[in-house]
VOMAR-561247 format. One record per residue: residue number from 1; residue in three letters; x, y, z of N, C-alpha, C, O in turn. Coordinates in nm, 2 decimals, decimal comma. Example, Ala and Ser with C-alpha at 12.3 -4.5 7.8 and 13.67 -1.06 7.14 Angstrom:
<nodes>
   nr  rest      nX      nY      nZ     caX     caY     caZ      cX      cY      cZ      oX      oY      oZ
    1   ALA    1,32   -0,57    0,78    1,23   -0,45    0,78    1,32   -0,33    0,78    1,42   -0,33    0,85
    2   SER    1,28   -0,22    0,71    1,37   -0,11    0,71    1,29    0,00    0,79    1,34    0,11    0,80
</nodes>
This chain:
<nodes>
   nr  rest      nX      nY      nZ     caX     caY     caZ      cX      cY      cZ      oX      oY      oZ
    1   MET    0,07   -0,12   -0,01   -0,01   -0,02    0,00    0,08    0,13   -0,02    0,17    0,15    0,07
    2   SER    0,08    0,21   -0,11    0,13    0,33   -0,11    0,13    0,47   -0,02    0,04    0,56   -0,04
    3   ALA    0,22    0,49    0,07    0,21    0,59    0,16    0,14    0,73    0,08    0,14    0,74   -0,05
    4   PRO    0,10    0,83    0,17    0,06    0,97    0,08    0,22    1,03    0,03    0,24    1,08   -0,08
    5   THR    0,31    1,02    0,12    0,42    1,08    0,08    0,49    1,01   -0,04    0,60    1,05   -0,10
    6   ASP    0,42    0,89   -0,08    0,51    0,83   -0,22    0,42    0,91   -0,32    0,49    0,96   -0,41
    7   TYR    0,29    0,95   -0,32    0,23    1,02   -0,43    0,26    1,14   -0,45    0,24    1,20   -0,56
    8   VAL    0,32    1,20   -0,32    0,38    1,35   -0,34    0,51    1,35   -0,42    0,54    1,42   -0,52
    9   LYS    0,59    1,24   -0,35    0,72    1,20   -0,45    0,73    1,18   -0,58    0,82    1,21   -0,65
   10   ASN    0,62    1,11   -0,61    0,57    1,05   -0,76    0,55    1,18   -0,84    0,60    1,19   -0,96
   11   LEU    0,46    1,30   -0,78    0,43    1,40   -0,84    0,57    1,52   -0,87    0,58    1,59   -0,97
   12   ALA    0,65    1,52   -0,76    0,73    1,61   -0,78    0,87    1,53   -0,87    0,97    1,60   -0,90
   13   LEU    0,87    1,39   -0,91    0,96    1,36   -0,97    0,89    1,39   -1,13    0,98    1,41   -1,21
   14   ARG    0,77    1,41   -1,17    0,72    1,46   -1,29    0,75    1,61   -1,29    0,77    1,66   -1,40
   15   VAL    0,74    1,68   -1,19    0,74    1,83   -1,22    0,88    1,86   -1,21    0,89    1,96   -1,28
   16   ILE    1,01    1,82   -1,15    1,11    1,80   -1,17    1,21    1,78   -1,29    1,30    1,85   -1,33
   17   ASP    1,15    1,66   -1,35    1,19    1,59   -1,47    1,26    1,69   -1,57    1,37    1,65   -1,60
   18   PRO    1,22    1,79   -1,62    1,33    1,87   -1,67    1,43    1,93   -1,64    1,52    1,95   -1,72
   19   LEU    1,44    1,98   -1,49    1,55    2,00   -1,41    1,64    1,91   -1,42    1,75    1,94   -1,45
   20   VAL    1,59    1,78   -1,39    1,72    1,66   -1,38    1,77    1,61   -1,51    1,85    1,52   -1,51
   21   GLU    1,72    1,65   -1,62    1,77    1,63   -1,76    1,86    1,75   -1,78    1,97    1,73   -1,83
   22   VAL    1,84    1,89   -1,74    1,92    1,96   -1,75    2,04    1,93   -1,67    2,15    1,93   -1,73
   23   LEU    2,04    1,90   -1,55    2,16    1,87   -1,45    2,23    1,76   -1,50    2,35    1,75   -1,48
   24   ALA    2,17    1,66   -1,55    2,24    1,55   -1,59    2,31    1,57   -1,75    2,41    1,51   -1,80
   25   ARG    2,25    1,67   -1,82    2,32    1,70   -1,95    2,45    1,81   -1,91    2,54    1,84   -1,98
   26   HIS    2,44    1,85   -1,79    2,56    1,94   -1,74    2,65    1,86   -1,66    2,74    1,92   -1,61
   27   ASN    2,64    1,73   -1,64    2,72    1,66   -1,55    2,72    1,70   -1,43    2,83    1,67   -1,37
   28   VAL    2,67    1,74   -1,39    2,65    1,79   -1,23    2,66    1,66   -1,13    2,59    1,57   -1,16
   29   SER    2,74    1,64   -1,04    2,75    1,52   -0,95    2,65    1,53   -0,86    2,62    1,63   -0,80
   30   PRO    2,59    1,41   -0,87    2,49    1,39   -0,76    2,52    1,40   -0,64    2,43    1,43   -0,56
   31   ASN    2,66    1,39   -0,59    2,72    1,41   -0,47    2,73    1,55   -0,39    2,75    1,58   -0,27
   32   THR    2,73    1,62   -0,51    2,70    1,80   -0,48    2,57    1,79   -0,44    2,54    1,81   -0,32
   33   LEU    2,50    1,76   -0,53    2,36    1,78   -0,48    2,32    1,72   -0,35    2,24    1,78   -0,28
   34   THR    2,35    1,62   -0,31    2,37    1,57   -0,17    2,39    1,67   -0,07    2,32    1,71    0,03
   35   THR    2,53    1,72   -0,12    2,59    1,80    0,00    2,51    1,93   -0,03    2,56    1,99    0,07
   36   ILE    2,46    2,00   -0,07    2,37    2,11   -0,10    2,26    2,09   -0,01    2,24    2,18    0,08
   37   GLY    2,18    1,97   -0,03    2,06    1,93    0,05    2,08    1,94    0,18    2,00    1,99    0,25
   38   THR    2,22    1,87    0,24    2,22    1,87    0,36    2,26    1,99    0,43    2,23    2,01    0,55
   39   GLY    2,32    2,07    0,36    2,37    2,19    0,41    2,23    2,27    0,42    2,22    2,34    0,53
   40   PHE    2,10    2,28    0,33    2,00    2,33    0,39    1,94    2,27    0,51    1,88    2,34    0,59
   41   THR    1,95    2,16    0,52    1,87    2,08    0,65    1,96    2,12    0,76    1,90    2,15    0,87
   42   VAL    2,07    2,13    0,76    2,15    2,17    0,87    2,13    2,33    0,91    2,12    2,37    1,02
   43   VAL    2,11    2,42    0,77    2,06    2,55    0,84    1,93    2,55    0,89    1,90    2,61    0,99
   44   ALA    1,83    2,48    0,83    1,70    2,44    0,90    1,71    2,40    1,03    1,63    2,44    1,11
   45   GLY    1,80    2,33    1,06    1,81    2,29    1,23    1,86    2,41    1,30    1,80    2,43    1,41
   46   LEU    1,95    2,52    1,27    2,00    2,62    1,32    1,86    2,72    1,35    1,84    2,79    1,45
   47   VAL    1,80    2,70    1,24    1,69    2,83    1,25    1,57    2,77    1,35    1,50    2,85    1,42
   48   TYR    1,55    2,62    1,34    1,47    2,59    1,48    1,51    2,62    1,60    1,44    2,66    1,69
   49   GLY    1,67    2,60    1,61    1,69    2,65    1,70    1,68    2,78    1,77    1,67    2,80    1,89
   50   LEU    1,69    2,87    1,68    1,67    2,98    1,71    1,50    3,05    1,73    1,48    3,16    1,76
   51   GLY    1,41    2,94    1,70    1,27    2,97    1,72    1,19    3,02    1,65    1,08    3,05    1,69
   52   HIS    1,24    3,03    1,49    1,19    3,07    1,37    1,14    2,94    1,32    1,20    2,90    1,22
   53   ILE    1,04    2,88    1,36    0,98    2,76    1,32    0,91    2,74    1,20    0,90    2,63    1,15
   54   MET    0,85    2,86    1,15    0,77    2,86    1,03    0,89    2,86    0,89    0,89    2,80    0,78
   55   THR    0,99    2,96    0,95    1,08    2,98    0,84    1,18    2,87    0,82    1,25    2,86    0,72
   56   ALA    1,20    2,77    0,93    1,32    2,65    0,95    1,18    2,54    0,86    1,24    2,43    0,83
   57   GLY    1,07    2,55    0,84    0,99    2,45    0,79    1,00    2,48    0,62    1,04    2,39    0,54
   58   TRP    0,97    2,60    0,59    1,00    2,64    0,44    1,17    2,59    0,40    1,19    2,53    0,30
   59   ILE    1,25    2,63    0,47    1,39    2,56    0,46    1,42    2,44    0,42    1,48    2,40    0,32
   60   LEU    1,36    2,34    0,53    1,33    2,20    0,52    1,28    2,18    0,40    1,36    2,11    0,33
   61   GLY    1,20    2,22    0,36    1,11    2,17    0,23    1,20    2,16    0,10    1,19    2,08    0,01
   62   LEU    1,29    2,28    0,12    1,38    2,28    0,00    1,48    2,14   -0,02    1,53    2,09   -0,12
   63   THR    1,48    2,10    0,13    1,58    1,97    0,13    1,53    1,85    0,06    1,60    1,77    0,00
   64   ALA    1,35    1,84    0,07    1,29    1,74   -0,02    1,34    1,74   -0,14    1,38    1,64   -0,19
   65   LEU    1,35    1,85   -0,22    1,39    1,89   -0,34    1,51    1,78   -0,40    1,52    1,70   -0,48
   66   PHE    1,58    1,84   -0,31    1,73    1,76   -0,34    1,73    1,65   -0,29    1,83    1,59   -0,34
   67   ASP    1,66    1,57   -0,21    1,66    1,45   -0,19    1,63    1,36   -0,28    1,66    1,24   -0,29
   68   VAL    1,52    1,44   -0,40    1,46    1,36   -0,50    1,58    1,40   -0,61    1,60    1,31   -0,70
   69   LEU    1,63    1,49   -0,62    1,73    1,53   -0,72    1,85    1,44   -0,72    1,86    1,37   -0,83
   70   ASP    1,91    1,43   -0,64    2,03    1,38   -0,64    2,05    1,23   -0,70    2,13    1,18   -0,77
   71   GLY    1,91    1,15   -0,63    1,90    1,01   -0,67    1,86    1,03   -0,82    1,90    0,93   -0,89
   72   SER    1,79    1,10   -0,87    1,71    1,11   -1,02    1,84    1,14   -1,10    1,84    1,09   -1,22
   73   VAL    1,93    1,21   -1,07    2,05    1,30   -1,17    2,14    1,16   -1,15    2,15    1,10   -1,26
   74   ALA    2,18    1,11   -1,06    2,23    1,00   -1,10    2,20    0,87   -1,16    2,29    0,79   -1,20
   75   ARG    2,05    0,85   -1,17    2,03    0,74   -1,24    2,03    0,79   -1,37    2,07    0,71   -1,45
   76   ARG    1,98    0,93   -1,42    1,96    0,97   -1,56    2,10    0,96   -1,61    2,12    0,90   -1,72
   77   SER    2,21    1,02   -1,54    2,34    1,05   -1,60    2,45    0,90   -1,61    2,55    0,89   -1,67
   78   GLY    2,38    0,79   -1,52    2,49    0,69   -1,52    2,55    0,73   -1,41    2,66    0,67   -1,41
   79   LYS    2,53    0,79   -1,32    2,64    0,79   -1,21    2,60    0,75   -1,07    2,62    0,80   -0,96
   80   SER    2,54    0,65   -1,11    2,52    0,57   -0,94    2,62    0,48   -0,92    2,65    0,39   -1,00
   81   THR    2,69    0,52   -0,81    2,78    0,43   -0,74    2,77    0,42   -0,60    2,70    0,49   -0,52
   82   VAL    2,85    0,29   -0,57    2,81    0,27   -0,42    2,88    0,35   -0,33    2,84    0,35   -0,21
   83   PHE    2,97    0,41   -0,35    3,00    0,52   -0,27    2,91    0,65   -0,25    2,92    0,73   -0,16
   84   GLY    2,83    0,67   -0,35    2,74    0,78   -0,36    2,62    0,72   -0,26    2,57    0,79   -0,17
   85   ALA    2,60    0,60   -0,28    2,48    0,53   -0,20    2,55    0,57   -0,02    2,48    0,61    0,08
   86   PHE    2,65    0,54   -0,02    2,71    0,54    0,13    2,73    0,70    0,17    2,70    0,73    0,28
   87   TYR    2,77    0,80    0,09    2,77    0,91    0,09    2,63    0,96    0,16    2,63    1,02    0,27
   88   ASP    2,52    0,92    0,07    2,39    1,00    0,09    2,34    0,94    0,21    2,28    1,02    0,28
   89   SER    2,34    0,82    0,26    2,31    0,76    0,36    2,39    0,84    0,49    2,32    0,89    0,58
   90   SER    2,52    0,85    0,49    2,59    0,91    0,60    2,55    1,05    0,62    2,55    1,11    0,73
   91   LEU    2,52    1,13    0,50    2,49    1,28    0,53    2,33    1,28    0,59    2,29    1,37    0,67
   92   ASP    2,23    1,17    0,54    2,10    1,19    0,58    2,12    1,14    0,75    2,01    1,14    0,81
   93   ARG    2,21    1,11    0,80    2,25    1,09    0,97    2,25    1,22    1,01    2,18    1,27    1,10
   94   VAL    2,36    1,31    0,92    2,41    1,45    0,97    2,30    1,53    0,98    2,27    1,61    1,07
   95   ALA    2,19    1,50    0,84    2,08    1,61    0,83    1,93    1,56    0,96    1,85    1,64    1,00
   96   ASP    1,94    1,44    0,99    1,86    1,39    1,09    1,88    1,46    1,25    1,80    1,51    1,33
   97   GLY    2,04    1,45    1,26    2,08    1,48    1,43    2,06    1,64    1,41    2,03    1,71    1,51
   98   ALA    2,08    1,70    1,28    2,09    1,86    1,27    1,96    1,89    1,32    1,95    1,98    1,41
   99   LEU    1,84    1,84    1,27    1,70    1,87    1,27    1,67    1,85    1,44    1,63    1,95    1,51
  100   MET    1,69    1,75    1,48    1,64    1,73    1,61    1,73    1,79    1,72    1,69    1,79    1,83
  101   ALA    1,84    1,84    1,68    1,94    1,90    1,77    1,88    2,05    1,82    1,87    2,11    1,92
  102   GLY    1,83    2,09    1,65    1,75    2,21    1,65    1,67    2,25    1,75    1,66    2,35    1,83
  103   LEU    1,59    2,13    1,73    1,45    2,14    1,81    1,48    2,12    1,98    1,40    2,15    2,06
  104   THR    1,58    2,08    2,00    1,63    2,02    2,14    1,67    2,15    2,19    1,64    2,18    2,31
  105   VAL    1,75    2,24    2,11    1,80    2,39    2,17    1,69    2,47    2,19    1,68    2,55    2,29
  106   PHE    1,60    2,44    2,10    1,45    2,54    2,09    1,39    2,53    2,25    1,39    2,63    2,33
  107   TYR    1,34    2,39    2,26    1,29    2,36    2,38    1,40    2,40    2,52    1,34    2,42    2,62
  108   ALA    1,51    2,40    2,51    1,61    2,41    2,60    1,62    2,56    2,66    1,62    2,60    2,77
  109   ALA    1,63    2,64    2,53    1,67    2,78    2,54    1,57    2,89    2,53    1,57    3,00    2,58
  110   ASN    1,47    2,83    2,45    1,34    2,95    2,42    1,28    3,00    2,55    1,24    2,92    2,62
  111   ALA    1,27    3,15    2,58    1,21    3,18    2,69    1,06    3,16    2,70    1,01    3,15    2,81
  112   THR    0,99    3,17    2,57    0,86    3,14    2,59    0,80    3,00    2,61    0,71    2,96    2,68
  113   HIS    0,90    2,91    2,51    0,86    2,76    2,50    0,94    2,68    2,57    0,95    2,56    2,53
  114   HIS    1,01    2,72    2,67    1,09    2,62    2,72    1,02    2,53    2,82    0,95    2,55    2,92
  115   ASN    1,07    2,40    2,77    0,99    2,32    2,84    1,08    2,16    2,83    1,10    2,11    2,72
  116   THR    1,13    2,11    2,96    1,22    2,02    3,00    1,18    1,89    2,95    1,27    1,81    2,90
  117   SER    1,05    1,87    2,96    1,00    1,73    2,91    1,03    1,73    2,77    1,10    1,63    2,73
  118   MET    0,99    1,83    2,69    1,02    1,81    2,56    1,17    1,81    2,50    1,21    1,77    2,39
  119   VAL    1,24    1,86    2,60    1,41    1,84    2,58    1,43    1,68    2,59    1,50    1,64    2,50
  120   VAL    1,38    1,62    2,66    1,40    1,46    2,71    1,34    1,37    2,58    1,40    1,27    2,54
  121   VAL    1,23    1,44    2,53    1,17    1,41    2,43    1,21    1,37    2,27    1,18    1,28    2,19
  122   CYS    1,31    1,52    2,26    1,36    1,54    2,16    1,50    1,45    2,18    1,54    1,40    2,07
  123   LEU    1,57    1,42    2,26    1,71    1,34    2,29    1,64    1,20    2,27    1,71    1,12    2,20
  124   LEU    1,54    1,16    2,31    1,50    1,02    2,29    1,48    1,01    2,14    1,52    0,90    2,09
  125   GLY    1,42    1,12    2,06    1,40    1,12    1,95    1,54    1,13    1,85    1,53    1,08    1,73
  126   ILE    1,65    1,18    1,89    1,77    1,16    1,82    1,83    1,01    1,84    1,90    0,96    1,75
  127   ILE    1,81    0,95    1,96    1,84    0,79    1,99    1,77    0,71    1,86    1,82    0,64    1,77
  128   GLY    1,66    0,73    1,89    1,54    0,66    1,81    1,56    0,67    1,65    1,53    0,57    1,57
  129   THR    1,61    0,79    1,59    1,61    0,77    1,45    1,75    0,76    1,44    1,78    0,80    1,33
  130   PHE    1,86    0,74    1,52    1,98    0,69    1,45    1,97    0,54    1,47    2,04    0,46    1,40
  131   LEU    1,88    0,49    1,57    1,83    0,34    1,61    1,78    0,30    1,46    1,82    0,20    1,40
  132   ILE    1,71    0,38    1,42    1,63    0,33    1,27    1,74    0,29    1,17    1,73    0,19    1,10
  133   SER    1,84    0,39    1,16    1,91    0,38    1,04    2,03    0,26    1,10    2,06    0,16    1,03
  134   TYR    2,07    0,28    1,19    2,19    0,17    1,22    2,11    0,02    1,22    2,18   -0,07    1,16
  135   THR    1,99   -0,02    1,27    1,92   -0,15    1,25    1,91   -0,17    1,10    1,93   -0,29    1,06
  136   ARG    1,87   -0,08    0,99    1,89   -0,13    0,84    2,01   -0,14    0,81    2,04   -0,25    0,77
  137   ALA    2,11   -0,04    0,82    2,28   -0,08    0,78    2,30   -0,20    0,83    2,31   -0,29    0,74
  138   ARG    2,30   -0,25    0,96    2,36   -0,36    1,01    2,28   -0,48    0,96    2,33   -0,59    0,95
  139   ALA    2,15   -0,46    0,94    2,07   -0,58    0,86    2,12   -0,62    0,74    2,14   -0,74    0,71
  140   GLU    2,16   -0,50    0,64    2,20   -0,51    0,56    2,35   -0,58    0,51    2,37   -0,64    0,41
  141   SER    2,42   -0,54    0,60    2,57   -0,61    0,62    2,52   -0,74    0,62    2,58   -0,83    0,55
  142   LEU    2,41   -0,79    0,69    2,40   -0,96    0,72    2,32   -1,02    0,60    2,28   -1,13    0,59
  143   GLY    2,31   -0,91    0,51    2,23   -0,95    0,36    2,07   -0,96    0,41    2,00   -1,06    0,37
  144   ILE    2,02   -0,87    0,49    1,89   -0,88    0,50    1,85   -0,73    0,45    1,94   -0,65    0,46
  145   ASN    1,74   -0,69    0,41    1,68   -0,58    0,34    1,57   -0,54    0,46    1,45   -0,57    0,45
  146   ALA    1,60   -0,47    0,57    1,50   -0,43    0,65    1,47   -0,30    0,67    1,48   -0,23    0,77
  147   LYS    1,41   -0,25    0,53    1,33   -0,13    0,51    1,18   -0,16    0,56    1,08   -0,18    0,48
  148   VAL    1,18   -0,17    0,67    1,04   -0,22    0,71    1,00   -0,08    0,83    1,08    0,01    0,86
  149   GLY    0,87   -0,11    0,89    0,85   -0,04    1,00    0,76    0,08    0,96    0,73    0,11    0,84
  150   LEU    0,71    0,15    1,07    0,59    0,27    1,07    0,65    0,37    1,01    0,60    0,40    0,90
  151   MET    0,75    0,44    1,04    0,81    0,56    0,98    0,94    0,55    0,92    1,04    0,49    0,96
  152   GLN    0,92    0,61    0,81    1,06    0,59    0,73    1,07    0,74    0,71    0,97    0,81    0,73
  153   ARG    1,20    0,79    0,66    1,27    0,90    0,65    1,16    1,00    0,58    1,09    1,09    0,64
  154   PRO    1,14    0,98    0,45    1,04    1,09    0,41    0,92    1,13    0,47    0,88    1,24    0,47
  155   GLN    0,88    1,04    0,53    0,75    1,08    0,61    0,80    1,15    0,71    0,72    1,25    0,74
  156   ARG    0,92    1,14    0,80    0,99    1,23    0,91    1,01    1,38    0,88    0,99    1,48    0,95
  157   ILE    1,07    1,37    0,74    1,09    1,51    0,68    0,98    1,55    0,64    0,96    1,67    0,66
  158   PHE    0,88    1,48    0,59    0,73    1,60    0,53    0,68    1,62    0,69    0,63    1,74    0,69
  159   LEU    0,68    1,56    0,81    0,61    1,60    0,93    0,68    1,74    0,99    0,63    1,85    1,03
  160   LEU    0,83    1,71    0,97    0,90    1,83    1,02    0,88    1,95    0,92    0,92    2,06    0,97
  161   SER    0,84    1,96    0,82    0,85    2,08    0,75    0,70    2,12    0,70    0,67    2,23    0,73
  162   ALA    0,62    2,06    0,63    0,53    2,11    0,58    0,43    2,16    0,70    0,40    2,28    0,71
  163   PRO    0,39    2,07    0,78    0,30    2,16    0,90    0,38    2,30    0,99    0,31    2,39    1,03
  164   GLN    0,49    2,31    1,01    0,59    2,39    1,04    0,55    2,52    0,93    0,49    2,62    0,96
  165   ALA    0,59    2,49    0,81    0,57    2,58    0,69    0,44    2,65    0,71    0,41    2,77    0,71
  166   LEU    0,38    2,57    0,73    0,20    2,65    0,73    0,13    2,68    0,86    0,04    2,77    0,87
  167   PHE    0,18    2,61    0,97    0,12    2,68    1,10    0,23    2,73    1,19    0,21    2,81    1,28
  168   GLY    0,35    2,68    1,16    0,46    2,75    1,29    0,41    2,71    1,40    0,35    2,59    1,41
  169   LEU    0,42    2,80    1,51    0,39    2,76    1,64    0,23    2,80    1,68    0,19    2,86    1,78
  170   PHE    0,15    2,75    1,57    0,01    2,76    1,59   -0,02    2,68    1,74    0,05    2,61    1,80
  171   TRP   -0,15    2,73    1,79   -0,18    2,69    1,91   -0,09    2,67    2,01   -0,08    2,56    2,06
  172   ASP   -0,03    2,78    2,04    0,11    2,80    2,14    0,20    2,71    2,12    0,28    2,67    2,21
  173   GLY    0,22    2,66    2,01    0,30    2,54    2,00    0,27    2,40    2,04    0,36    2,32    2,08
  174   TRP    0,13    2,36    2,01    0,10    2,25    2,07    0,12    2,16    1,94    0,18    2,06    1,95
  175   VAL    0,08    2,21    1,81    0,11    2,15    1,68    0,25    2,10    1,67    0,26    1,98    1,64
  176   LEU    0,35    2,17    1,69    0,46    2,13    1,71    0,52    2,02    1,80    0,61    1,94    1,77
  177   MET    0,46    2,04    1,90    0,51    1,91    2,02    0,43    1,78    2,00    0,47    1,67    2,04
  178   ALA    0,31    1,82    1,94    0,25    1,67    1,91    0,34    1,61    1,78    0,34    1,49    1,77
  179   ILE    0,40    1,70    1,68    0,46    1,64    1,58    0,58    1,57    1,66    0,60    1,45    1,65
  180   VAL    0,66    1,63    1,73    0,76    1,61    1,78    0,78    1,46    1,88    0,87    1,38    1,89
  181   VAL    0,63    1,47    1,94    0,62    1,33    2,02    0,61    1,21    1,95    0,66    1,10    1,97
  182   LEU    0,49    1,26    1,83    0,49    1,15    1,72    0,59    1,09    1,65    0,59    0,97    1,63
  183   LEU    0,67    1,18    1,62    0,78    1,12    1,53    0,91    1,07    1,65    1,01    1,01    1,62
  184   THR    0,88    1,10    1,79    1,00    1,02    1,87    0,91    0,88    1,89    0,98    0,78    1,87
  185   ALA    0,81    0,88    1,92    0,73    0,73    1,93    0,73    0,66    1,83    0,73    0,54    1,86
  186   THR    0,72    0,70    1,68    0,74    0,62    1,58    0,85    0,61    1,55    0,85    0,53    1,45
  187   ALA    0,98    0,64    1,57    1,12    0,61    1,53    1,12    0,50    1,65    1,12    0,38    1,61
  188   TRP    1,12    0,51    1,78    1,14    0,39    1,85    1,06    0,26    1,82    1,10    0,15    1,85
  189   ILE    0,93    0,28    1,75    0,85    0,17    1,70    0,92    0,11    1,62    0,96   -0,01    1,63
  190   THR    0,96    0,20    1,51    0,98    0,15    1,39    1,14    0,07    1,40    1,18   -0,03    1,34
  191   ALA    1,21    0,13    1,51    1,35    0,04    1,59    1,32   -0,09    1,60    1,37   -0,18    1,53
  192   VAL    1,22   -0,09    1,70    1,13   -0,20    1,75    1,11   -0,33    1,64    1,12   -0,45    1,64
  193   GLN    1,06   -0,23    1,52    0,97   -0,33    1,45    1,10   -0,40    1,35    1,08   -0,51    1,31
  194   ARG    1,21   -0,32    1,32    1,32   -0,39    1,24    1,40   -0,49    1,29    1,43   -0,59    1,23
  195   ILE    1,44   -0,45    1,44    1,46   -0,57    1,53    1,43   -0,69    1,53    1,51   -0,79    1,53
  196   ALA    1,29   -0,68    1,53    1,21   -0,82    1,52    1,20   -0,86    1,39    1,21   -0,98    1,37
  197   PHE    1,17   -0,78    1,27    1,22   -0,82    1,16    1,33   -0,90    1,11    1,32   -1,00    1,04
  198   VAL    1,46   -0,84    1,17    1,58   -0,93    1,16    1,58   -1,06    1,22    1,62   -1,15    1,16
  199   TYR    1,52   -1,08    1,36    1,51   -1,16    1,44    1,44   -1,28    1,36    1,51   -1,38    1,34
  200   ARG    1,33   -1,26    1,31    1,26   -1,37    1,24    1,34   -1,39    1,10    1,35   -1,51    1,06
  201   ALA    1,39   -1,30    1,03    1,48   -1,35    0,91    1,60   -1,42    0,95    1,62   -1,51    0,87
  202   THR    1,69   -1,41    1,04    1,78   -1,46    1,11    1,74   -1,61    1,14    1,81   -1,71    1,10
  203   LEU    1,62   -1,62    1,22    1,58   -1,76    1,24    1,59   -1,86    1,14    1,63   -1,97    1,15
  204   ARG    1,53   -1,79    1,03    1,50   -1,84    0,88    1,66   -1,91    0,83    1,68   -2,03    0,80
  205   MET    1,74   -1,80    0,83    1,88   -1,82    0,81    1,98   -1,93    0,88    2,08   -1,98    0,82
  206   GLU    1,93   -1,96    0,98    1,99   -2,05    1,06    1,98   -2,18    1,00    1,87   -2,22    0,95
  207   PRO    2,09   -2,28    0,99    2,10   -2,41    0,93    2,04   -2,51    1,02    2,07   -2,52    1,14
  208   THR    1,97   -2,56    0,97    1,85   -2,69    1,06    1,97   -2,79    1,11    2,05   -2,84    1,04
  209   PRO    1,95   -2,81    1,25    2,06   -2,89    1,29    2,06   -3,04    1,23    1,96   -3,11    1,25
  210   ILE    2,16   -3,08    1,17    2,16   -3,23    1,13    2,17   -3,35    1,24    2,27   -3,36    1,30
  211   ARG    2,09   -3,43    1,25    2,10   -3,53    1,32    2,17   -3,64    1,31    2,11   -3,73    1,25
  212   MET    2,29   -3,67    1,36    2,39   -3,77    1,33    2,32   -3,89    1,33    2,24   -3,92    1,42
  213   ILE    2,35   -3,96    1,21    2,27   -4,10    1,19    2,40   -4,21    1,21    2,49   -4,20    1,12
  214   THR    2,41   -4,29    1,30    2,52   -4,40    1,35    2,49   -4,55    1,28    2,39   -4,63    1,30
  215   ASP    2,56   -4,57    1,24    2,54   -4,72    1,19    2,48   -4,82    1,29    2,50   -4,81    1,41
  216   PRO    2,40   -4,90    1,23    2,33   -4,98    1,36    2,48   -5,09    1,42    2,57   -5,13    1,35
  217   PRO    2,47   -5,12    1,54    2,58   -5,19    1,58    2,59   -5,32    1,51    2,50   -5,39    1,47
  218   VAL    2,71   -5,33    1,50    2,75   -5,47    1,41    2,73   -5,60    1,52    2,78   -5,58    1,63
  219   LYS    2,66   -5,69    1,50    2,65   -5,81    1,55    2,77   -5,89    1,56    2,87   -5,86    1,50
  220   ALA    2,77   -5,97    1,63    2,89   -6,08    1,63    2,84   -6,21    1,57    2,75   -6,28    1,61
  221   PRO    2,94   -6,25    1,45    2,90   -6,33    1,35    2,85   -6,48    1,42    2,92   -6,52    1,51
  222   THR    2,77   -6,54    1,39    2,74   -6,66    1,45    2,82   -6,80    1,41    2,85   -6,85    1,30
  223   ARG    2,85   -6,85    1,53    2,93   -6,95    1,51    2,86   -7,07    1,44    2,77   -7,13    1,49
  224   ILE    2,93   -7,10    1,33    2,87   -7,22    1,29    2,93   -7,37    1,32    3,04   -7,39    1,28
  225   THR    2,87   -7,46    1,38    2,96   -7,58    1,41    2,94   -7,66    1,27    2,83   -7,67    1,20
  226   SER    3,08   -7,71    1,23    3,09   -7,80    1,12    3,01   -7,94    1,13    2,99   -7,98    1,25
  227   ARG    2,98   -8,00    1,03    2,91   -8,17    1,05    2,99   -8,23    1,14    2,95   -8,29    1,24
  228   ARG    3,12   -8,23    1,10    3,24   -8,32    1,15    3,23   -8,32    1,31    3,25   -8,42    1,38
  229   ALA    3,21   -8,17    1,38    3,22   -8,15    1,50    3,12   -8,22    1,54    3,14   -8,30    1,63
  230   GLN    2,98   -8,21    1,49    2,85   -8,28    1,54    2,86   -8,39    1,53    2,80   -8,46    1,62
  231   SER    2,91   -8,44    1,46    2,93   -8,61    1,45    3,01   -8,67    1,56    3,03   -8,79    1,56
</nodes>
C-alpha cells in the first residue's frame, strides 16, 4: 500500500523531470546535490534552534527537492555508485541529527516555549532516529533488507517541514509538540519493528541441525559348527 508521501514524491518527480534532464546533461555531480541538500537541512536545524519555526519549515522543504534530485540525476546520468549511496546515507544521518538537535535547543533555550519534558523527548528522538538507520545498515551487512517499519525518513521530513511551514507555532506550539512526540514514538516503534524483522529473518537463515545417524551396531558373527564337530 502506497503512503501519501509516495504520491507526493511521484508528483515531484514529474514536475522536476526537466530540471533533472538539464543537470544530467551538464554533468552535475549527484554528490554535490546531496551536499547542498544536507547544508539546507543543517541551516533549517539552526533556524529551529533560534525559534523561527515557520521559516525553518520552508527551508527544510527545499531539502526534499534535493533528496529527489540527487538520486534522479545519478540514475539519469549513469553516475549511481556504491560510494554515492554510502555518502547519501551518511549525510542523511547528519541532517537528521541537525534537525532534532535544533528542536532540542529550541525547547531548552527559548524563553517562551522552554519545556524540559520536550527536551527529553527530543533527545529520545535523536537516539530513536539513529537507531532506525543503524538497524537497517546492520541488517544489510547480514544480507537482509530491513526497510520496514511505521515511519520512514520521507515521512519524518514531511512531518518536520510541511506543518511547520504552514502553521509554525500555531496553538501556542502544541502542533509542533505533538509532531515531535509522534516522531519520537514512531522512531522507537520502527526500530523495534526492524529488530523483530531481523530476528525472524535470522531464524530462517539458521541452518537446521543435522541429526547424526550412526550405523546400527554390528552383531558378532554366529558361530557355525561343522558337521564333523557335531558327529
